[in-house]
N, C-alpha and C positions, 0 to 999 in steps of 0.2 A: 710266658713260658720260659722256664730255665732249663738249660741243657747241662746235666750233671757231668758231661764229659768236657765242659768248657774250661775247667780248672782242676788242679790237683791239690786236694786238701793237704795241709801239713800232716806229717806222720802221727802227731798226737791224737788226731781225730780218728784215725784207724784204730789206734790203741784203745781210746775211749769206747768206740763201738764194739770192739772185740771183748775187752775186759768187762764192760758193763752189759754186754748182750743187748745193745741198743740198735733198733731197726733203723735203716737208712732214713726213712721219713721222719722219725723222731729225732735223729741227729740234726737234720736240717731245721726242724721246728725249734729245737732248743739251743743249738750252737750256731755260730757264724761259719764254721767249717772252713775258715781261712779267707772268707770274703769280708774285708774290713770296711769297705765302703762301696756303695752302688750308686752309679750316676745314670740317670735316664735322660736320653736325648733323642731327638728325631732321627730317623734312619739316615737322612741326608746329611746330618751333622756328626755322625759317628766317627768318620775318619778324622775330621778336624779335632774332635774332642779327644780321641785316642792320641793324636800327635801332641796336643797341648799337655795332656796329663803325663805322657811319656817324657816330654821335654822337662817337666817339673820333677822327674825322678820317680814317678808312680809306675807300678807294674799294672798293666791293663790287660784284661781279658773280657771278651764279649760273652756275657752269660746267657743271653737269650733275646727274646722279642716280646713286644706287647701285641696281642691279638684281640680283635673285636670278638665279643661273645654276647650271649643272651643271659639275662638274669644277673645274679650277684657276682661281683668280681671275685676271682679266685686265682691262686698260683698253681701252675701245673709244672711238675718236674719231669722232664723226659730223660731217658737213658739212665735211670737210677737202678742199676743192677743190684742183686742181693749182696754182692761183695763190696758195694760202695760203703765207705770211702777207702777201703783197703786196696 
């Protein structure tokens, strides 16, 4: 589960969405929207991973969580308003 409020996409993505009339869901399907790398760690290791990456000069934001579910794995984007990413 990714929280769309967890990061602020660079302005170029708002421009692309506006000029191209691209829906938020399609923006996230096609573009990285400013997320260059994702690291998945156990919840109990998140603080240590954040500290290590920050010490190495990386900008860290916690994008979401992994939740158990039934059936095929899927990605859910929460808080994805109609004006996102602008």
